[in-house]
C-alpha positions as CSV (number, residue, x, y, z in Angstrom):
1,X,-4.8,-25.6,1.3
2,X,-2.8,-22.5,2.4
3,X,-4.5,-19.8,4.4
4,X,-4.2,-16.1,3.6
5,X,-5.4,-13.0,5.4
6,X,-5.7,-9.9,3.3
7,X,-6.5,-6.5,4.9
8,X,-8.4,-3.6,3.3
9,X,-10.6,-5.8,1.0
10,X,-13.7,-3.8,0.5
11,X,-12.5,-2.5,-2.8
12,X,-9.5,-2.0,-5.1
13,X,-6.3,-3.9,-4.5
14,X,-7.4,-5.8,-1.5
15,X,-10.6,-7.0,-3.2
16,X,-8.8,-8.1,-6.4
17,X,-6.0,-9.8,-4.4
18,X,-8.5,-11.8,-2.3
19,X,-10.3,-13.0,-5.5
20,X,-7.0,-13.8,-7.3
21,X,-5.6,-15.7,-4.3
22,X,-8.8,-17.8,-3.9
23,X,-8.6,-18.7,-7.6
24,X,-5.0,-19.9,-6.9
25,X,-6.3,-22.3,-4.3
26,X,-5.8,-20.2,-1.1
27,X,-8.3,-20.2,1.7
28,X,-8.7,-16.4,1.9
29,X,-10.0,-14.4,4.9
30,X,-10.9,-11.0,3.6
31,X,-10.6,-8.4,6.4
32,X,-12.2,-5.0,6.2
33,X,-13.0,-2.2,8.7
34,X,-16.8,-2.4,8.2
35,X,-18.7,-5.5,7.0
36,X,-21.3,-3.2,5.5
37,X,-18.8,-2.5,2.7
38,X,-18.3,-6.2,1.8
39,X,-21.2,-6.6,-0.7
40,X,-19.1,-6.4,-3.9
41,X,-16.5,-8.9,-2.7
42,X,-19.2,-11.3,-1.5
43,X,-21.2,-11.0,-4.7
44,X,-18.1,-11.5,-7.0
45,X,-16.9,-14.4,-4.9
46,X,-20.3,-16.1,-5.0
47,X,-20.5,-15.7,-8.8
48,X,-17.2,-17.6,-9.1
49,X,-18.1,-20.1,-6.3
50,X,-15.1,-18.9,-4.3
51,X,-15.3,-19.4,-0.5
52,X,-13.9,-16.1,0.9
53,X,-15.0,-15.4,4.5
54,X,-15.3,-11.7,5.2
55,X,-14.0,-10.7,8.7
56,X,-14.3,-7.4,10.5
57,X,-10.9,-5.8,11.3
58,X,-9.9,-2.2,11.9
59,X,-6.1,-2.3,11.7
60,X,-5.9,1.0,13.6
61,X,-7.4,-0.7,16.7
62,X,-5.3,-3.2,18.6
63,X,-8.3,-5.0,20.1
64,X,-9.9,-5.4,16.7
65,X,-6.7,-6.8,15.2
66,X,-6.2,-9.3,18.1
67,X,-9.8,-10.5,17.9
68,X,-9.8,-11.0,14.1
69,X,-6.5,-12.9,14.0
70,X,-7.4,-15.0,17.0
71,X,-10.6,-16.1,15.2
72,X,-8.6,-17.1,12.1
73,X,-5.8,-18.8,14.0
74,X,-8.4,-20.9,15.9
75,X,-9.2,-22.5,12.5
76,X,-5.5,-23.2,11.6
77,X,-2.2,-21.5,10.8
78,X,-1.8,-18.5,8.6
79,X,0.6,-19.0,5.7
80,X,0.3,-15.6,4.0
81,X,-0.5,-12.1,5.2
82,X,-1.1,-9.2,2.8
83,X,-1.1,-5.8,4.5
84,X,-3.1,-3.7,2.1
85,X,-5.3,-1.5,4.3
86,X,-4.3,2.2,3.9
87,X,-5.5,5.7,3.9
88,X,-4.2,8.9,2.3
89,X,-4.6,12.7,2.6
90,X,-3.2,15.8,0.9
91,X,-2.2,19.1,2.5
92,X,0.9,21.1,3.3
93,X,2.3,20.1,6.6
94,X,1.7,23.6,8.1
95,X,-2.1,23.1,7.9
96,X,-2.3,19.3,8.4
97,X,-4.1,18.6,11.7
98,X,-2.1,16.5,14.1
99,X,-4.9,14.0,14.5
100,X,-5.0,13.4,10.7
101,X,-1.3,12.9,10.6
102,X,-1.6,10.4,13.4
103,X,-4.5,8.6,11.8
104,X,-2.6,8.0,8.6
105,X,0.3,6.4,10.6
106,X,-2.1,4.4,12.8
107,X,-3.4,2.7,9.7
108,X,-0.5,2.7,7.2
109,X,2.3,1.9,9.6
110,X,1.1,0.7,13.0
111,X,-1.7,-1.2,11.4
112,X,0.9,-3.1,9.4
113,X,3.0,-3.8,12.5
114,X,-0.1,-5.0,14.5
115,X,-1.0,-7.5,11.8
116,X,2.6,-8.8,11.5
117,X,3.0,-9.2,15.2
118,X,-0.3,-11.2,15.2
119,X,1.1,-13.9,12.8
120,X,4.9,-13.8,12.9
121,X,5.3,-15.9,16.0
122,X,3.4,-18.9,14.6
123,X,5.1,-18.5,11.2
124,X,8.5,-18.5,12.9
125,X,7.7,-21.6,14.9
126,X,6.5,-23.4,11.8
127,X,9.5,-22.2,9.7
128,X,7.3,-21.1,6.9
129,X,5.2,-18.1,5.8
130,X,5.1,-15.0,3.7
131,X,4.3,-11.4,4.6
132,X,3.4,-8.9,1.8
133,X,3.4,-5.2,2.6
134,X,1.8,-2.8,0.2
135,X,3.9,0.3,0.1
136,X,3.8,2.9,-2.7
137,X,5.9,4.9,-5.1
138,X,5.4,7.6,-2.5
139,X,7.6,5.4,-0.2
140,X,10.4,6.0,-2.7
141,X,9.7,9.6,-3.7
142,X,9.2,12.2,-1.0
143,X,5.8,13.7,-1.9
144,X,5.3,17.4,-1.0
145,X,1.8,18.3,0.3
146,X,1.3,14.6,1.2
147,X,3.9,14.3,3.9
148,X,2.0,12.0,6.3
149,X,1.1,9.5,3.6
150,X,4.6,9.6,2.0
151,X,6.3,9.3,5.4
152,X,4.1,6.4,6.4
153,X,5.1,4.5,3.3
154,X,8.8,5.4,3.8
155,X,8.3,3.8,7.2
156,X,6.8,0.7,5.6
157,X,9.8,0.5,3.3
158,X,12.2,0.5,6.3
159,X,10.0,-2.0,8.2
160,X,9.8,-4.4,5.3
161,X,13.5,-4.3,4.6
162,X,14.6,-4.8,8.2
163,X,11.9,-7.4,8.8
164,X,13.1,-9.4,5.8
165,X,16.5,-9.6,7.3
166,X,15.1,-10.6,10.7
167,X,12.9,-13.4,9.3
168,X,14.9,-14.9,6.5
169,X,16.7,-17.3,8.8
170,X,13.3,-18.7,9.8
171,X,12.1,-19.4,6.3
172,X,9.7,-16.5,6.1
173,X,9.5,-14.4,2.9
174,X,8.9,-10.7,3.2
175,X,7.9,-8.7,0.2
176,X,7.4,-5.0,-0.5
177,X,4.9,-4.1,-3.3
178,X,5.4,-0.5,-4.7
179,X,2.5,0.6,-6.9
180,X,2.5,3.9,-8.7
181,X,-0.8,5.6,-9.4
182,X,-3.6,3.0,-9.3
183,X,-7.2,3.8,-10.1
184,X,-8.8,2.9,-6.8
185,X,-11.1,4.6,-4.3
186,X,-8.2,5.7,-2.1
187,X,-8.5,9.2,-3.8
188,X,-12.2,9.5,-3.0
189,X,-11.7,8.0,0.5
190,X,-9.0,10.5,1.3
191,X,-11.1,13.6,0.3
192,X,-12.0,14.5,3.9
193,X,-8.2,14.7,4.7
194,X,-7.3,16.8,1.7
195,X,-7.2,20.5,2.0
196,X,-6.7,22.7,-1.1
197,X,-6.9,26.4,-1.0
198,X,-6.2,28.2,-4.3
199,X,-5.2,31.3,-2.4
200,X,-2.7,29.4,-0.2
201,X,1.0,30.2,-0.5
202,X,1.4,26.5,-1.0
203,X,-1.0,26.4,-4.0
204,X,1.8,26.2,-6.6
205,X,3.3,23.1,-4.9
206,X,-0.1,21.5,-4.6
207,X,-0.9,22.1,-8.3
208,X,2.5,20.5,-9.3
209,X,1.8,17.4,-7.3
210,X,-1.8,17.3,-8.6
211,X,-0.3,17.4,-12.1
212,X,1.9,14.5,-11.3
213,X,-1.1,12.4,-10.2
214,X,-3.2,13.6,-13.1
215,X,-0.4,12.3,-15.4
216,X,-0.4,9.0,-13.6
217,X,-4.2,8.7,-14.0
218,X,-3.9,9.0,-17.8
219,X,-2.2,5.6,-17.8
220,X,-2.8,4.2,-14.3
221,X,-2.0,0.7,-13.1
222,X,-5.0,-1.4,-12.3
223,X,-5.9,-3.1,-9.0
224,X,-5.8,-6.4,-11.0
225,X,-2.2,-5.6,-12.1
226,X,-1.1,-5.0,-8.5
227,X,-2.9,-8.2,-7.4
228,X,-1.1,-10.2,-10.2
229,X,2.2,-8.8,-9.0
230,X,1.4,-10.0,-5.4
231,X,0.7,-13.5,-6.7
232,X,3.9,-13.5,-8.6
233,X,5.9,-12.2,-5.6
234,X,4.3,-14.9,-3.4
235,X,4.7,-17.8,-5.7
236,X,8.0,-17.1,-7.6
237,X,10.9,-19.5,-7.1
238,X,13.3,-16.5,-7.4
239,X,12.1,-14.2,-4.6
240,X,13.1,-10.6,-4.3
241,X,12.3,-7.9,-1.8
242,X,10.9,-5.0,-3.8
243,X,8.3,-5.1,-6.6
244,X,7.5,-1.8,-8.4
245,X,4.2,-1.9,-10.2
246,X,3.6,0.4,-13.2
247,X,5.8,2.6,-15.3
248,X,5.6,5.5,-12.9
249,X,6.6,3.4,-10.0
250,X,9.5,1.9,-12.0
251,X,10.6,5.5,-12.8
252,X,10.6,6.5,-9.2
253,X,12.4,3.3,-8.2
254,X,15.2,3.8,-10.8
255,X,15.6,7.5,-10.0
256,X,15.8,6.8,-6.3
257,X,19.0,4.8,-6.7
258,X,20.6,7.1,-9.3
259,X,19.6,10.7,-8.8
260,X,20.6,13.3,-6.2
261,X,17.9,14.6,-3.9
262,X,19.3,18.1,-4.4
263,X,18.3,17.9,-8.0
264,X,14.7,17.3,-7.0
265,X,14.8,20.3,-4.7
266,X,15.5,22.5,-7.7
267,X,11.8,22.1,-8.5
268,X,10.7,24.1,-5.5
269,X,11.6,27.3,-7.4
270,X,10.7,26.3,-10.9
271,X,7.7,27.6,-12.8
272,X,5.3,24.9,-14.0
273,X,6.9,24.5,-17.4
274,X,10.4,24.1,-15.8
275,X,9.0,21.7,-13.2
276,X,7.6,19.5,-15.9
277,X,10.9,19.3,-17.7
278,X,12.8,18.6,-14.4
279,X,10.3,15.9,-13.5
280,X,10.6,14.2,-16.9
281,X,14.4,14.3,-16.7
282,X,14.6,12.8,-13.2
283,X,11.9,10.2,-13.4
284,X,11.3,9.6,-17.1
285,X,7.6,10.4,-16.7
286,X,5.9,13.0,-18.9
287,X,3.4,15.2,-17.0
């Protein structure tokens, strides 16, 4: 039986991925920051007779990461790591507190690197393993008024691509999952780091980005859909690096390799109607 560690499993993508991996025969260790939030996963696993130990891990804390992975590795090698834990926030950079900017990077980027460093040595020595990093369409599309989140996901994109190059000679697969808008609790969880003021000079930009997410939420991807993509990426016999999930993510992915960033900057001076038309032309997504 292969062993997997999944982070950020109290809800959403992490929860569904843990269940789906266990159904596929993996021994899954479901990591979350607070065990108090594990009731839904424990209940659903119990109803399906799935053995999914829940472990406490705060990916933003080095000691917590070290302790959690040591406990798992004491029971045997780790074959699969799914770096899902993440946080968000929304505000113009001018008013984003530095501590919030750092907190997003501590979880979304340094949390990923901490977890990778905890397992990659043993994977390299065994010549086998798979590391899955959950990025975002925001890692492909620079998201105004969400710069810390978007920048952290751009960093994950770079990390994943470079790491895939480093580890391929050792038989380790590295995968980047790029969901678009997914209906999960990340929006509610990020509320305390979201700052909207309708009188702000940045209000038009925030409304435009809000409109983009609102459009995505009309036809969002599901956490189950992302989990299924993870399973496919892990088990396929024709591996690839990047896996967009959802029509919006595919639109961002396609536009990233074909459009000029200067075209996107035209939107900074558009009224809302012109912005909608520009967005649709560049990304193929109707707001």
